[in-house]
LUMVEXNU-431278 format. One record per residue (C-alpha): residue in three letters; residue number from 1; x, y, z. Coordinates in steps of 0.001 Angstrom, whole numbers, always signed. Layout:
N
res,n,x,y,z
ala,NUM,X,Y,Z
...
//
This chain:
429
res,n,x,y,z
met,1,+99573,+140942,+103653
ile,2,+97828,+139276,+100686
lys,3,+99058,+139984,+97167
arg,4,+96788,+142064,+94931
met,5,+96903,+141802,+91169
arg,6,+94878,+142420,+88055
tyr,7,+93865,+139737,+85598
gly,8,+96095,+139632,+82520
thr,9,+99182,+141242,+84069
ala,10,+102651,+139723,+84269
glu,11,+102128,+139334,+88017
phe,12,+98996,+137304,+87353
glu,13,+100820,+135064,+84866
his,14,+103568,+134471,+87436
phe,15,+100943,+133613,+90048
leu,16,+99448,+130971,+87726
ser,17,+102828,+129330,+87162
thr,18,+103863,+129222,+90823
ser,19,+104835,+125705,+91896
tyr,20,+104245,+124398,+95398
ala,21,+107079,+121968,+95864
asp,22,+110124,+120441,+94213
ile,23,+109025,+116826,+93732
glu,24,+112311,+115877,+92095
gly,25,+114142,+116985,+95216
ile,26,+112637,+114220,+97338
glu,27,+112278,+111440,+94762
ala,28,+115597,+109854,+95729
arg,29,+114532,+109564,+99377
val,30,+111143,+108120,+98448
arg,31,+112745,+105663,+96048
glu,32,+115022,+104458,+98867
ile,33,+111984,+103946,+101120
gly,34,+110412,+101900,+98333
his,35,+113553,+99778,+98022
gln,36,+113473,+99069,+101753
val,37,+109814,+98045,+101708
arg,38,+110270,+95809,+98670
ser,39,+113328,+94056,+100105
arg,40,+112462,+93911,+103824
gly,41,+108676,+94070,+103931
asp,42,+107106,+94397,+107355
glu,43,+110412,+95003,+109130
ala,44,+111057,+98014,+106936
leu,45,+107609,+99366,+107792
phe,46,+108278,+99002,+111512
asp,47,+111755,+100581,+111309
leu,48,+110513,+103510,+109237
thr,49,+107575,+104091,+111569
arg,50,+109963,+104246,+114526
gln,51,+112271,+106639,+112662
leu,52,+109662,+108944,+111144
asp,53,+106717,+108782,+113558
gly,54,+108506,+107900,+116784
ala,55,+106112,+104986,+117361
asp,56,+107157,+101500,+118469
ile,57,+105190,+99365,+116029
gly,58,+105726,+95635,+115487
leu,59,+103753,+92578,+114521
his,60,+102033,+92594,+117922
asn,61,+100366,+95979,+117374
phe,62,+100632,+96668,+113633
gln,63,+97009,+95885,+112817
val,64,+94316,+97604,+114874
lys,65,+92523,+95211,+117187
arg,66,+88869,+95204,+118186
lys,67,+89828,+96211,+121731
glu,68,+91359,+99446,+120424
ile,69,+88181,+100251,+118542
asp,70,+86058,+99610,+121634
glu,71,+88329,+101912,+123649
ala,72,+88023,+104575,+120938
tyr,73,+84221,+104582,+121313
glu,74,+84665,+105379,+125004
leu,75,+86711,+108469,+124118
val,76,+84293,+110098,+121673
gly,77,+81015,+111721,+122614
asp,78,+77470,+111156,+121447
lys,79,+77472,+114532,+119686
tyr,80,+80318,+113378,+117443
leu,81,+78620,+110052,+116742
thr,82,+75385,+111778,+115760
ala,83,+77177,+114145,+113375
leu,84,+79281,+111322,+111946
gln,85,+76270,+109114,+111281
ala,86,+74433,+111965,+109554
ala,87,+77456,+112565,+107311
ile,88,+77621,+108837,+106500
arg,89,+73965,+108845,+105451
asn,90,+74424,+111894,+103235
leu,91,+77582,+110602,+101597
thr,92,+76149,+107145,+101028
glu,93,+73013,+108508,+99381
phe,94,+75011,+110847,+97131
his,95,+77369,+108103,+95998
arg,96,+74578,+105579,+95422
arg,97,+73182,+107942,+92819
gln,98,+76427,+107491,+90853
leu,99,+75980,+103748,+90308
lys,100,+75734,+102658,+86679
asn,101,+74101,+99585,+85202
ser,102,+75837,+97173,+82891
trp,103,+74131,+97089,+79508
met,104,+73826,+95012,+76327
glu,105,+72045,+95987,+73116
pro,106,+71318,+93785,+70076
asp,107,+71102,+95110,+66531
asp,108,+69107,+93929,+63507
leu,109,+71804,+91409,+62485
gly,110,+71837,+89670,+65838
asn,111,+75085,+91299,+66966
ile,112,+75242,+92241,+70632
met,113,+77367,+95000,+72117
gly,114,+77531,+96178,+75677
gln,115,+79554,+97204,+78694
leu,116,+80016,+95473,+82037
tyr,117,+80765,+97351,+85265
arg,118,+82673,+95380,+87876
pro,119,+84089,+96588,+91207
leu,120,+87740,+96268,+92077
lys,121,+88393,+93329,+94373
arg,122,+90712,+95113,+96797
ala,123,+91346,+98793,+97518
gly,124,+93807,+100548,+99801
ile,125,+92763,+103832,+101405
tyr,126,+95222,+106302,+102878
val,127,+94003,+108424,+105792
pro,128,+96309,+111163,+107118
gly,129,+96944,+110922,+110848
gly,130,+99737,+111158,+113370
thr,131,+99072,+114235,+115504
ala,132,+95856,+115168,+113664
ala,133,+92420,+113612,+113213
tyr,134,+90846,+113208,+109785
pro,135,+87783,+110985,+110199
ser,136,+86206,+112716,+107211
ser,137,+88924,+111220,+105000
val,138,+87867,+107758,+106149
leu,139,+84336,+108427,+104914
met,140,+85381,+110018,+101626
asn,141,+87640,+107076,+100747
ala,142,+85641,+104137,+102013
ile,143,+82019,+105026,+101210
pro,144,+82387,+105215,+97403
ala,145,+84413,+101991,+97487
gln,146,+81723,+100243,+99509
val,147,+78920,+101568,+97312
ala,148,+80838,+100337,+94249
gly,149,+80969,+96865,+95800
val,150,+84680,+96552,+96603
glu,151,+85107,+93314,+98564
glu,152,+88207,+94208,+100591
ile,153,+89300,+97607,+101906
ala,154,+92643,+97996,+103672
met,155,+93084,+101271,+105530
val,156,+96485,+102701,+106427
thr,157,+97049,+105665,+108705
pro,158,+100098,+106834,+110658
pro,159,+100054,+106372,+114448
asp,160,+100983,+108981,+117009
ala,161,+104200,+108656,+118983
ser,162,+102513,+106346,+121507
gly,163,+101482,+103941,+118764
his,164,+97787,+104819,+118806
ile,165,+95360,+105882,+116093
asn,166,+93187,+108898,+116777
pro,167,+89924,+107658,+118352
tyr,168,+87724,+109789,+116082
thr,169,+89377,+108223,+113029
leu,170,+88984,+104714,+114443
val,171,+85318,+105241,+115251
ala,172,+84677,+106526,+111735
ala,173,+86256,+103365,+110335
ala,174,+84251,+101192,+112718
glu,175,+80974,+102870,+111788
leu,176,+81657,+101823,+108191
gly,177,+82574,+98291,+109205
leu,178,+86253,+98555,+108245
glu,179,+88276,+95868,+110001
glu,180,+91634,+95839,+108186
ile,181,+93420,+98898,+109581
tyr,182,+97208,+99216,+109730
lys,183,+99303,+101642,+111755
val,184,+101580,+102945,+109042
gly,185,+101724,+106121,+107019
gly,186,+103931,+108035,+104616
ala,187,+105530,+106692,+101460
gln,188,+106148,+103335,+103138
ala,189,+102394,+102773,+103522
val,190,+101861,+103408,+99821
phe,191,+104571,+100940,+98839
ala,192,+103172,+98312,+101223
leu,193,+99719,+98625,+99671
ala,194,+101082,+98533,+96139
trp,195,+103483,+95620,+96464
gly,196,+102318,+93800,+99584
thr,197,+104262,+92451,+102541
asp,198,+103902,+89298,+104636
thr,199,+101119,+91042,+106572
val,200,+99611,+93488,+104083
ala,201,+98141,+92006,+100915
ala,202,+98657,+94076,+97756
val,203,+95700,+96103,+96519
asp,204,+94368,+97029,+93090
lys,205,+94036,+100758,+93720
ile,206,+95235,+103327,+96274
thr,207,+93188,+106408,+97108
gly,208,+93421,+109211,+99621
pro,209,+95351,+112416,+100249
gly,210,+98721,+112670,+101971
asn,211,+101854,+114771,+102167
ile,212,+104368,+115239,+99371
tyr,213,+106094,+111919,+100225
val,214,+102798,+110080,+99853
thr,215,+102131,+111835,+96555
val,216,+105549,+110962,+95121
ala,217,+105186,+107351,+96247
lys,218,+101788,+107132,+94540
lys,219,+103362,+108479,+91374
met,220,+106065,+105795,+91559
val,221,+103689,+102851,+92023
tyr,222,+101227,+103954,+89347
gly,223,+101203,+101176,+86786
asp,224,+101756,+98477,+89390
val,225,+98441,+99610,+90841
asp,226,+95997,+102336,+89964
ile,227,+95756,+105550,+91988
asp,228,+93086,+108199,+92354
met,229,+95212,+111266,+91575
leu,230,+98378,+113143,+92514
ala,231,+97090,+115573,+95115
gly,232,+98880,+118663,+96339
pro,233,+98129,+121326,+98959
ser,234,+94527,+122384,+99439
glu,235,+93128,+125404,+97592
ile,236,+90056,+127534,+97185
leu,237,+89074,+130150,+94625
ile,238,+86084,+132372,+95330
val,239,+84322,+134334,+92593
ala,240,+82451,+137190,+94273
asp,241,+80498,+140261,+93264
arg,242,+79374,+143245,+95340
ser,243,+76470,+141243,+96780
ala,244,+78877,+138972,+98665
asn,245,+79307,+139319,+102404
pro,246,+82953,+140202,+103205
val,247,+82651,+138457,+106587
tyr,248,+81863,+135182,+104822
leu,249,+84555,+135679,+102209
ala,250,+87250,+136257,+104815
ala,251,+86151,+133241,+106831
asp,252,+86150,+130983,+103770
met,253,+89597,+132070,+102618
met,254,+91012,+131353,+106052
ser,255,+89251,+127997,+106311
gln,256,+91475,+126806,+103476
ala,257,+94579,+128668,+104616
glu,258,+94581,+126852,+107963
his,259,+95187,+123488,+106250
asp,260,+98813,+124131,+105452
val,261,+101310,+126938,+104899
leu,262,+101258,+125838,+101235
ala,263,+97464,+126114,+100900
arg,264,+96189,+128597,+98324
ser,265,+93240,+130948,+98952
val,266,+92179,+133251,+96120
leu,267,+89434,+135842,+95824
val,268,+88444,+136991,+92323
thr,269,+86100,+139968,+92091
asp,270,+85158,+142969,+89985
asp,271,+84684,+145117,+93103
glu,272,+87875,+146656,+94491
gln,273,+86066,+147971,+97547
leu,274,+85097,+144396,+98414
ile,275,+88782,+143447,+98492
asp,276,+89436,+146192,+101047
gln,277,+86554,+144958,+103196
val,278,+87692,+141342,+103054
glu,279,+91237,+142289,+104013
glu,280,+89903,+144164,+107030
glu,281,+87752,+141182,+107988
ile,282,+90683,+138783,+107779
ser,283,+92638,+140950,+110208
arg,284,+89667,+141074,+112569
gln,285,+88854,+137363,+112513
leu,286,+92441,+136102,+112675
ser,287,+92792,+136841,+116388
glu,288,+90036,+134322,+117154
leu,289,+91574,+131384,+115271
ser,290,+93812,+128684,+116742
arg,291,+96006,+128201,+113634
arg,292,+96715,+131897,+113151
ser,293,+100391,+131560,+112273
ile,294,+99693,+128941,+109582
ile,295,+96897,+131054,+108120
glu,296,+99045,+134182,+108015
gln,297,+101924,+132437,+106255
ser,298,+99620,+130679,+103797
leu,299,+97829,+133882,+102846
arg,300,+101072,+135840,+102604
asp,301,+102864,+133278,+100398
tyr,302,+100050,+131773,+98332
gly,303,+96961,+133928,+98832
ala,304,+95793,+136451,+96248
phe,305,+93173,+139075,+95526
ile,306,+92578,+139230,+91760
leu,307,+90701,+142200,+90353
val,308,+88791,+141669,+87102
gln,309,+86611,+143903,+84936
asn,310,+83497,+141729,+85152
leu,311,+82230,+138300,+86132
glu,312,+82952,+136864,+82679
glu,313,+86640,+137574,+83322
ala,314,+86299,+136135,+86825
cys,315,+85076,+132854,+85354
gln,316,+87980,+132884,+82892
val,317,+90359,+133171,+85839
ala,318,+88597,+130297,+87580
asn,319,+88963,+128084,+84519
leu,320,+92661,+128940,+84186
val,321,+93365,+128183,+87855
ala,322,+91127,+125045,+87790
pro,323,+90835,+125076,+91589
glu,324,+90149,+122212,+93944
his,325,+87277,+124151,+95553
leu,326,+85366,+126898,+93766
glu,327,+82813,+129098,+95496
leu,328,+80438,+131188,+93383
met,329,+79549,+133863,+95911
val,330,+77531,+135969,+93503
glu,331,+73975,+137272,+93380
his,332,+72794,+134665,+90840
pro,333,+75163,+131681,+91210
phe,334,+73188,+129252,+89040
ala,335,+73286,+131741,+86171
trp,336,+77103,+131603,+86243
leu,337,+77511,+127863,+86821
gly,338,+77566,+127159,+83090
tyr,339,+80623,+129385,+82680
ile,340,+82705,+127126,+84951
lys,341,+84585,+124421,+83059
asn,342,+87393,+123418,+85448
ala,343,+86853,+122837,+89167
gly,344,+87027,+119924,+91573
ser,345,+83906,+120843,+93526
ile,346,+81627,+123862,+93112
phe,347,+79822,+125620,+95975
leu,348,+76947,+127914,+95083
gly,349,+75691,+130896,+97053
gln,350,+76258,+132636,+100358
tyr,351,+75230,+129694,+102523
thr,352,+77315,+126908,+101002
pro,353,+80795,+127341,+102482
glu,354,+83408,+124789,+101500
pro,355,+83318,+122948,+104884
val,356,+79768,+121810,+104038
gly,357,+81363,+119689,+101334
asp,358,+84431,+118791,+103358
tyr,359,+82414,+117057,+106031
tyr,360,+78770,+116552,+105419
ala,361,+76710,+117208,+102316
gly,362,+77524,+114232,+100076
pro,363,+79997,+115123,+97285
asn,364,+83495,+113804,+97845
his,365,+86243,+116008,+99252
ile,366,+89112,+114050,+97684
leu,367,+89557,+116436,+94786
pro,368,+92066,+117350,+92081
thr,369,+94473,+120132,+93055
gly,370,+97151,+122282,+91477
gly,371,+95217,+122907,+88262
thr,372,+94631,+119201,+87592
ala,373,+90854,+119733,+87640
arg,374,+91423,+120373,+83937
phe,375,+91670,+116590,+83499
tyr,376,+91107,+114854,+86866
ser,377,+87800,+114262,+88639
pro,378,+86943,+113847,+92323
val,379,+86917,+110394,+93890
thr,380,+83566,+108814,+93039
val,381,+82022,+105363,+92787
asp,382,+83575,+105212,+89301
thr,383,+86998,+105383,+90952
phe,384,+86455,+101834,+92212
leu,385,+84823,+100346,+89113
lys,386,+86291,+98666,+86064
lys,387,+84574,+98664,+82693
ser,388,+84731,+95823,+80173
gly,389,+83421,+95958,+76647
val,390,+81226,+93012,+75585
leu,391,+80863,+91949,+71962
phe,392,+79004,+89140,+70209
tyr,393,+78808,+89000,+66381
ser,394,+76443,+86668,+64616
gln,395,+77491,+84729,+61488
arg,396,+75420,+87123,+59389
gly,397,+76878,+90144,+61160
leu,398,+80467,+89093,+60508
ala,399,+79710,+88275,+56891
gln,400,+78422,+91791,+56309
ala,401,+81373,+93453,+58058
ser,402,+84177,+91179,+56779
asp,403,+85305,+93242,+53782
asp,404,+85503,+96469,+55816
ile,405,+87481,+94813,+58617
ile,406,+89889,+93149,+56181
thr,407,+90451,+96463,+54405
leu,408,+91222,+98295,+57641
ala,409,+93594,+95559,+58852
glu,410,+95507,+95497,+55561
val,411,+95902,+99296,+55598
glu,412,+97749,+98872,+58893
gly,413,+99829,+96025,+57472
leu,414,+98415,+93510,+59915
thr,415,+97783,+90642,+57531
ala,416,+97201,+88089,+60293
his,417,+94368,+90266,+61584
ala,418,+92878,+90307,+58107
asn,419,+93368,+86556,+57775
ser,420,+91508,+85922,+61049
val,421,+88412,+87415,+59442
arg,422,+89064,+86099,+55913
val,423,+89163,+82418,+56931
arg,424,+85709,+82799,+58455
lys,425,+84392,+84582,+55396
glu,426,+85716,+81849,+53116
asp,427,+84356,+79154,+55388
gln,428,+80897,+80639,+55010
ala,429,+81093,+80943,+51214
//
């Protein structure tokens, strides 16, 4: 069922170059949605929500009211609340450790240089919804923004056909104190956040995962606002040696495959017998899983077993794929951590399955996908911070640097730049 290949073969090279979706094929539709939102504002949002989500949304029920949140608390159990609150504590503590201090340093001439960190004023967070519940996405978006000090957070999430938001998602938002929650999803939600409507004020940055329409819309508004990244289908790559438990490996591959038929699950190992054992385990465990058909299609179309000669080659494969999630399921995982250069989030050892990071431990699960871990990072507190350089030059400091600055400006042909320094130099003479 799952493709087998060896590292370095033509089949492996083809696997690396496989694309998930034709973005260009839907750009025209997304652009039209953007035109509607820009020209008709709220009314376009309501019409599109009726068309695409089957929900009757208008001004009277567009923004979530306190009553809906109170009703959501009645629908979730204490066990969920306890788990949610533990996850919030873990995530908050992890992200607090990322905070940076502004700094200024003087030199011997009395010049002062430094850097100021300032939070964005307003952020928009996208939480997938509709027929599914993703309260974890609320936490992963909002907590780093709150820790960074963002003043205003607007949350958008698609309603179900009855016009309601999943109660688990609402309770997660309430536990974080989020009050500005709108019942809208898809590309139209992205455009509303980016450009604003009569009801939704424009934001400075949009974060959060969504479907291909959301991703294309984020790409289109980048420049009007900032975005976190262009995320694609979920993926996992597991580097394993003969010490790895095939039961765990099979379970972890399928935990990613159940996300989406486009999800990618890859096992890289130097032990061919382990591949046989994992394949047997997948067949055995599949019968117990609710999303069996999705898992089977995902593994068939995008899954892979990659056989390598040794763990050095396995790490080379990992760096080429640059996966969203990387598990090092090897006997000495910390010894191999230094070999990994490209990965969104790294999970070490037999007892750190990817869901620990998805829900609970602390690191963010909004991660670069599709090989973009080569240059993108996960959502962090930094995602919601701006940095400004600070510079003060004393009279003595400028006098000493004047000739060098004038020379550099004149090399570039920018005589007015040079003159800006020269007039000060001459004034001091």
